[in-house]
C-alpha positions in Angstrom: -0.1 0.1 0.0 1.1 3.6 -0.8 -0.2 5.5 2.2 0.2 9.1 3.2 -0.9 10.3 6.5 -1.6 13.9 6.2 -3.3 16.6 8.5 -6.4 18.0 7.0 -4.5 21.4 6.4 -1.7 19.8 4.6 -4.1 17.6 2.5 -6.0 20.7 1.4 -2.7 22.4 0.5 -1.2 19.6 -1.5 -4.4 18.6 -3.3 -3.6 18.4 -6.9 0.2 18.9 -6.4 2.7 16.4 -5.7 1.1 15.1 -2.5 -1.6 13.4 -4.5 0.3 12.7 -7.7 0.3 9.1 -7.0 -3.5 8.5 -7.0 -3.8 9.0 -10.8 -5.4 6.2 -12.7 -7.1 4.5 -9.7 -10.7 3.4 -9.1 -12.3 6.0 -6.6 -15.7 7.3 -5.5 -15.8 10.9 -6.7 -16.8 13.2 -4.0 -18.0 15.6 -6.6 -20.5 13.1 -8.1 -19.1 12.9 -11.5 -17.7 9.5 -12.9 -17.4 6.8 -15.5 -19.7 4.4 -13.8 -22.8 5.1 -11.8 -24.5 3.0 -9.2 -28.2 3.7 -8.5 -29.0 1.9 -5.2 -32.6 1.5 -5.9 -35.5 1.2 -8.4 -39.0 0.1 -7.6 -42.7 -0.1 -8.8 -44.4 -1.5 -5.8 -47.4 0.1 -4.1 -48.0 2.4 -6.9 -44.6 3.7 -7.2 -42.6 4.4 -10.3 -38.9 5.2 -10.5 -37.4 8.0 -12.7 -33.8 7.4 -13.7 -31.6 10.1 -15.3 -28.1 10.2 -16.6 -26.3 13.5 -17.7 -23.2 13.7 -20.0 -21.2 16.9 -18.8 -18.4 16.4 -21.5 -18.1 17.7 -25.0 -18.0 14.1 -26.2 -20.3 11.5 -27.6 -20.4 8.7 -25.0 -21.4 5.0 -25.3 -22.8 3.9 -22.1 -24.4 0.5 -20.9 -27.6 0.9 -18.9 -28.5 -2.2 -16.8 -31.3 -3.0 -14.4 -30.5 -5.6 -11.8 -33.2 -7.3 -9.6 -33.0 -7.2 -5.9 -32.6 -10.7 -4.6 -29.6 -11.9 -6.6 -28.7 -9.1 -8.9 -29.6 -11.0 -12.0 -30.0 -8.8 -15.1 -33.6 -7.9 -16.0 -32.8 -5.6 -18.9 -30.0 -3.8 -20.4 -29.3 -1.7 -23.6 -26.8 0.6 -25.0 -27.1 4.4 -24.8 -25.4 6.9 -26.9 -25.1 10.4 -25.2 -24.7 13.5 -27.3 -22.3 16.2 -25.9 -24.0 17.7 -22.9 -27.0 15.3 -23.3 -29.5 14.1 -20.6 -31.3 10.8 -20.9 -34.5 10.0 -18.8 -36.4 6.9 -18.3 -39.2 5.9 -16.0 -39.8 2.3 -14.5 -43.5 1.4 -13.9 -45.8 -1.5 -13.6 -49.1 -2.0 -15.2 -50.6 -4.1 -12.5 -49.9 -5.0 -8.8 -48.1 -8.3 -9.4 -46.6 -8.1 -13.0 -43.1 -7.3 -14.3 -41.6 -3.9 -14.2 -41.3 -1.9 -17.5 -39.2 1.0 -18.9 -40.5 3.7 -20.9 -38.6 6.7 -22.3 -39.7 9.9 -24.1 -36.1 10.9 -24.6 -34.6 11.4 -28.1 -31.1 10.0 -27.2 -30.1 7.0 -29.4 -30.7 3.6 -27.6 -29.8 0.2 -29.3 -32.2 -1.4 -29.5 -34.5 1.5 -30.1 -37.2 2.1 -27.4 -39.1 5.3 -28.3 -41.1 4.9 -31.3 -40.2 1.2 -31.7 -43.3 -0.3 -33.1 -42.2 -3.9 -32.3 -42.6 -3.0 -28.6 -45.8 -2.8 -26.7 -47.5 0.6 -26.0 -49.2 2.4 -23.3 -50.8 5.7 -23.7 -49.3 5.7 -27.2 -45.7 5.4 -25.8 -43.6 2.3 -26.4 -42.0 0.5 -23.4 -39.7 -2.6 -22.7 -41.0 -5.1 -20.4 -38.4 -6.4 -17.9 -37.5 -10.1 -18.4 -36.8 -13.1 -16.2 -34.5 -14.9 -18.6 -31.3 -14.6 -16.3 -33.1 -16.3 -13.4 -35.3 -18.8 -15.0 -35.1 -22.0 -16.8 -31.4 -22.9 -17.3 -30.4 -20.0 -15.3 -32.8 -20.8 -12.4 -31.0 -19.8 -9.1 -33.7 -21.1 -6.8 -34.9 -17.7 -5.9 -38.2 -17.7 -7.8 -38.8 -17.4 -11.5 -41.8 -15.2 -11.4 -41.6 -11.8 -13.4 -42.6 -10.1 -10.1 -39.1 -10.4 -9.1 -38.3 -7.7 -11.5 -40.3 -5.2 -9.4 -37.3 -4.1 -7.2 -33.6 -3.7 -7.6 -30.8 -1.3 -8.5 -29.2 0.1 -11.6 -25.7 0.6 -13.0 -24.6 2.7 -15.8 -21.1 2.1 -17.2 -19.4 4.3 -19.7 -18.0 2.1 -22.6 -16.0 4.8 -24.5 -16.1 7.9 -26.5 -17.4 7.7 -30.1 -14.9 9.1 -32.7 -16.1 11.6 -35.3 -15.6 11.2 -39.0 -17.0 9.7 -42.1 -15.8 6.0 -41.6 -18.1 3.0 -41.1 -17.3 2.9 -37.3 -16.9 6.7 -36.8 -20.4 7.4 -35.7 -20.2 10.4 -33.4 -22.0 12.7 -35.7 -24.9 10.3 -36.1 -25.6 10.3 -32.3 -25.3 14.1 -32.0 -28.4 16.1 -31.5 -29.0 18.6 -34.2 -30.8 22.0 -33.6 -34.2 20.2 -33.4 -32.9 18.2 -30.3 -33.0 15.0 -32.3 -30.0 12.9 -33.2 -28.7 13.0 -36.8 -29.2 9.3 -37.5 -29.9 6.8 -34.6 -30.9 4.1 -37.4 -27.2 3.9 -38.4 -25.9 3.2 -34.8 -28.6 0.4 -34.6 -27.5 -1.0 -38.1 -23.9 -0.9 -36.9 -24.8 -3.6 -34.3 -26.8 -5.5 -36.8 -25.6 -8.6 -38.9 -22.8 -7.6 -40.8 -22.8 -4.1 -39.2 -19.7 -2.0 -38.6 -19.6 -2.6 -34.9 -20.5 -6.1 -35.0 -17.6 -8.4 -33.9 -14.4 -6.6 -33.1 -15.2 -3.3 -35.1 -16.5 -1.5 -32.1 -13.3 -0.6 -30.3 -12.0 0.9 -33.6 -14.6 3.5 -33.5 -14.0 4.6 -29.9 -11.6 5.9 -27.6 -11.3 5.0 -23.7 -13.9 6.5 -21.3 -13.3 10.0 -20.0 -16.0 10.2 -17.3 -18.0 13.3 -16.4 -21.4 11.4 -16.1 -23.7 12.1 -13.1 -27.1 10.7 -12.5 -30.0 10.5 -10.1 -33.0 8.3 -9.2 -36.4 9.3 -7.9 -39.3 7.2 -6.5 -42.6 8.9 -7.5 -45.9 8.1 -5.9 -48.4 9.9 -7.8 -51.4 9.1 -5.7 -49.9 10.3 -2.5 -48.0 13.2 -4.1 -44.5 12.2 -2.9 -41.2 12.1 -4.6 -38.1 10.7 -3.0 -34.9 11.5 -4.9 -31.2 10.5 -4.6 -28.0 11.0 -6.4 -26.2 8.0 -8.1 -22.8 7.0 -6.7 -20.0 8.0 -9.1 -17.3 5.6 -9.5 -14.3 7.4 -11.3 -11.1 6.3 -12.7 -12.9 3.2 -13.6 -11.2 2.3 -17.0 -7.9 3.5 -18.2 -5.6 1.8 -20.5 -2.8 4.5 -21.1 -3.6 4.7 -24.8 -6.6 5.4 -27.2 -7.7 1.7 -27.2 -10.9 1.0 -25.6 -11.9 -2.6 -24.8 -15.4 -2.2 -23.3 -17.6 -1.1 -26.1 -19.8 -4.3 -25.9 -22.9 -5.1 -28.1 -26.4 -4.4 -26.7 -27.9 -7.5 -25.1 -24.3 -8.4 -23.8 -24.1 -8.9 -19.9 -20.8 -7.0 -20.3 -19.3 -4.7 -19.4 -19.7 -5.2 -15.7 -18.3 -3.6 -12.6 -15.6 -6.3 -12.9 -14.1 -4.7 -16.1 -12.4 -1.9 -14.0 -8.9 -1.4 -15.2 -6.4 1.2 -14.3 -3.5 0.5 -16.4 -2.2 -0.8 -19.8 -1.6 -4.3 -18.2 -4.3 -5.8 -15.9 -4.3 -7.0 -13.3 -3.4 -5.4 -10.9 -6.2 -2.7 -10.6 -5.7 0.0 -8.3 -8.2 1.6 -5.9 -8.0 4.8 -4.0 -9.9 5.7 -0.9 -9.8 8.9 1.2 -10.2 7.8 4.9 -11.1 10.6 7.2 -10.6 10.8 11.0 -8.4 12.7 13.3 -5.5 12.0 10.8 -6.8 12.0 7.3 -5.2 9.1 5.3 -4.9 8.4 1.5 -5.1 4.7 1.0 -4.0 3.1 -2.3 -4.3 -0.6 -2.9 -3.5 -3.0 -6.0 -5.9 -5.9 -6.5 -5.0 -9.0 -8.6 -7.1 -11.9 -7.6 -7.7 -14.2 -10.7 -11.0 -13.1 -12.3 -11.9 -10.5 -9.6 -9.2 -7.8 -9.9 -11.5 -5.2 -11.4 -14.6 -5.8 -9.0 -12.3 -6.2 -6.0 -11.1 -2.5 -6.7 -14.6 -1.3 -7.0 -15.5 -3.1 -3.9 -12.8 -1.6 -2.0 -13.9 2.0 -2.6 -17.4 1.0 -1.4 -16.5 -1.1 1.7 -17.5 0.2 5.0 -17.4 -1.5 8.5 -20.7 0.3 9.4 -23.4 2.6 8.0 -25.4 5.3 10.0 -28.6 6.9 9.5 -31.6 8.3 11.4 -35.2 7.1 11.7 -38.5 8.5 12.9 -41.8 6.7 13.6 -43.6 9.5 15.4 -47.3 8.5 15.1 -48.4 12.2 15.9 -46.7 13.2 12.7 -47.8 10.1 10.6 -44.0 9.4 10.1 -42.6 6.2 8.7 -39.0 5.4 7.9 -37.3 2.7 5.6 -33.8 2.1 4.8 -32.5 0.6 1.6 -29.2 -1.2 1.9 -27.7 -2.3 -1.4 -24.6 -4.6 -2.1 -23.9 -3.7 -5.7 -20.9 -6.0 -6.1 -22.2 -9.0 -4.2 -23.3 -11.1 -7.1 -19.6 -11.4 -8.1 -18.6 -13.2 -4.8 -21.9 -15.1 -4.2 -23.5 -16.0 -7.6 -21.3 -18.5 -9.2 -23.0 -18.2 -12.5 -21.2 -14.7 -12.9 -18.1 -16.6 -13.6 -19.3 -19.2 -15.9 -20.3 -22.1 -13.8 -20.5 -24.1 -10.5 -16.8 -24.9 -10.5 -15.9 -21.4 -9.6 -16.9 -21.3 -6.0 -15.9 -23.5 -3.2 -18.4 -25.9 -1.4 -19.2 -27.2 1.9 -21.0 -30.5 0.9 -23.6 -29.3 -1.6 -23.6 -25.7 -0.3 -21.9 -23.1 -2.5 -19.8 -20.9 -0.3 -19.5 -17.2 -0.9 -15.9 -15.9 -1.4 -14.6 -12.9 0.5 -15.4 -10.2 1.3 -18.9 -11.8 1.7 -19.1 -14.8 4.0 -22.6 -16.4 3.9 -23.5 -19.9 2.5 -24.9 -19.5 -0.8 -26.8 -22.1 -2.9 -27.5 -25.8 -2.5 -26.5 -27.7 -5.7 -28.1 -31.0 -6.4 -26.0 -33.8 -8.2 -27.6 -32.8 -11.4 -26.3 -29.3 -11.1 -29.5 -27.5 -10.4 -29.7 -24.9 -7.6 -32.1 -24.8 -4.6 -32.2 -23.2 -1.4 -31.9 -19.6 -0.3 -29.4 -16.8 -1.0 -26.2 -16.1 0.9 -27.2 -14.3 4.0 -24.8 -11.8 5.8 -24.6 -11.2 9.6 -25.1 -7.6 10.8 -25.0 -5.9 14.1 -27.4 -3.3 15.1 -27.0 -0.4 17.6 -29.9 2.1 18.1 -30.1 5.4 20.2 -32.8 7.9 20.7 -32.3 11.6 20.2 -31.0 12.2 23.6 -28.1 9.5 23.4 -30.1 7.0 25.3 -29.6 3.2 24.0 -31.0 -0.1 25.1 -29.3 -3.1 26.7 -31.9 -5.5 25.0 -30.4 -6.8 21.7 -31.9 -5.2 18.6 -33.5 -7.8 16.5 -35.0 -8.0 12.9 -38.2 -9.6 12.3 -38.3 -12.1 10.9 -34.8 -13.5 11.4 -33.5 -15.9 8.8 -31.3 -17.5 11.7 -32.7 -17.4 15.3 -30.8 -15.0 17.4 -28.7 -13.7 14.4 -29.5 -10.4 12.4 -28.9 -11.2 8.8 -29.7 -9.5 5.5 -30.0 -11.8 2.6 -30.7 -10.0 -0.7 -28.6 -7.6 -2.8 -31.1 -4.6 -2.6 -32.7 -4.9 0.9 -35.5 -2.9 2.5 -35.4 -2.4 6.4 -38.5 -1.0 8.1 -39.1 0.4 11.4 -42.1 -0.4 13.5 -44.0 -1.8 10.5 -46.2 -4.9 10.3 -48.1 -4.4 7.0 -48.4 -6.8 3.9 -46.0 -4.4 2.2 -43.7 -1.5 3.4 -45.4 1.8 3.9 -43.2 3.8 1.6 -41.5 1.4 -1.1 -44.1 -1.2 -1.0 -41.7 -4.1 -0.5 -43.8 -7.2 0.3 -43.7 -8.3 3.9 -42.1 -11.6 3.0 -38.9 -9.7 1.9 -38.6 -6.5 4.0 -36.9 -6.8 7.6 -38.6 -4.9 10.3 -37.0 -3.5 13.5 -39.3 -2.9 16.5 -37.7 0.1 17.8 -37.3 1.0 21.4 -37.5 4.7 20.7 -39.9 6.8 18.7 -37.1 8.8 16.9 -33.3 8.4 16.8 -30.5 6.9 14.8 -29.1 3.5 14.2 -25.6 1.9 13.3 -25.6 -1.2 11.3 -22.2 -3.0 11.4 -20.7 -5.5 8.8 -17.6 -6.8 10.5 -19.1 -9.8 12.5 -20.0 -13.2 11.0 -21.3 -16.3 12.6 -19.7 -18.4 9.8 -16.2 -19.5 10.6 -15.8 -22.1 7.9 -15.6 -19.8 5.0 -12.7 -18.3 2.9 -10.6 -16.2 5.2 -8.9 -14.2 2.4 -10.8 -11.0 2.6 -9.5 -9.6 8.4 -10.3 -12.5 10.2 -13.9 -13.0 9.4 -14.9 -10.6 6.6 -12.2 -8.6 5.0 -10.7 -7.7 1.7 -7.0 -8.5 1.3 -5.1 -6.5 -1.4 -1.9 -7.5 -3.3 -0.2 -5.1 -0.9 -1.6 -6.9 2.2 -3.8 -4.0 3.0 -7.2 -5.3 4.7 -10.6 -3.6 4.2 -13.0 -4.7 6.9 -16.6 -4.8 6.2 -18.7 -5.1 3.0 -19.1 -2.9 -0.1 -22.5 -1.1 0.6 -24.4 1.9 -0.4 -28.2 3.1 0.1 -30.2 5.7 1.8 -32.9 6.3 4.4 -36.5 7.2 3.1 -38.9 9.2 5.3 -42.5 10.1 4.8 -44.4 12.4 7.1 -48.1 13.0 6.9 -49.8 16.2 8.2 -53.1 14.8 9.7 -54.1 18.4 10.5 -53.9 19.8 6.9 -57.1 21.4 5.3 -59.1 18.6 3.6 -58.4 18.5 -0.1 -54.7 19.8 0.2 -51.7 17.6 -0.2 -50.2 16.7 3.3 -47.4 14.2 2.5 -43.8 15.3 2.8 -40.9 13.0 2.0 -37.2 12.7 1.7 -34.2 10.4 0.9 -31.0 10.7 3.0 -27.8 9.0 2.0 -26.2 6.6 4.5 -23.2 8.0 6.3 -20.4 5.4 6.8 -17.1 4.5 8.4 -14.1 2.6 7.3 -11.7 0.1 8.9 -8.6 -0.3 6.6 -5.6 -2.0 8.1 -2.3 -1.5 6.3 0.2 -4.4 6.0 2.6 -2.7 8.1 0.2 -1.2 10.6 -3.0 0.8 11.1 
């Protein structure tokens, strides 16, 4: 590890100069919100909600990006497509459901080029005259059945990732299509059908031709998500996490402009040098002594996602809650593990042989430690998802706490608090058939019976009841880099959702007030030579 311990004053003085020169070309979470890859912790369509997703290109480049929606239980892909953003362009889409139990769908009224086409595509179904894409279950049904249910209702909640695949080159050649994707004075791209044809049979981008028409990603993307409940007049909005320094090769070659319909690129495609692995990560660790932590990752088949996981790893998250009945207040947390599938879902690496077993149980690999799927002799998967132990500490607004252990209900394992999905809903003092804000079914949300009406909670990720798992990532749950640095905890993101109802409002006036608040978090990183 290359580590510089600097006071805050020194850090401020050296930023951008020699003191931070060694942090170039490293995966990092950009605190200013711009990046090459964006992680949206939540989308959902339950209980009348719809989710608006936006992505903004702040650069004077035409960008190729992959847009991918992943369901909540195991982050299996439910839809993806290629999006081509004009310079300074914005793309927007809305995820909605047509009924209470069917699949989620995506509609967009945006003119930006998508491949396949969405807006105006007469081969797609329509609602209100607008074409939409139904989400699919092909990655978790049939031959891809993961034992978590094959219903299309599984597509109704999850998270989103958007990954820049490169910058389109201008010119008149067959693979130089920047002008075709660029909006004219009428706000419409010049020739979207040519980009679609380039990915068709015999097209210019089909096969190995795509990289010839692009340069490596340059970043400058930002995005947001918003859960909108039209009936109740609420909108809960958040900013996407921005991963910067995601892909750099040291030359103009770009290796990640993949076809539409491909499950690539993923967060495992991170690359920070002309030779990979290793892949470098960069973390700013705050505290009494601010610290810059750089680590290199080279685990076979996992170097890219290990670097992404490192910058998202926290030993604990913190946030508030309120359940004050006099305010009609309800609170829910979303806790998302955007890289979990790479360590738990063996199919992400081509087959069952890629994860170790205990008997017939597939074992997660570090930093995750839960037991995964049961595999039969015929290779089929049954059973539940890999669950992770968490610790809970709760306080009221006057620093009072409780000596009684805080428990989830229901608990997957008696006496142990666990969260099992990849996008999780945590509720406070709720017992309904679906959660009050996001509408997550009661069979899937985890409830906390709070000892205090209002307060805050710490959720910790460094304990585990499983002692028979891969020790490679601090003793129980920890990531070990090529340098020997150890990142305790789990890669996590998410937010608090709050809704308040003014019961004293004049009849006929809207009386719902809502907000999203990003989780705060701490880090526990141990250098190979000390703290």
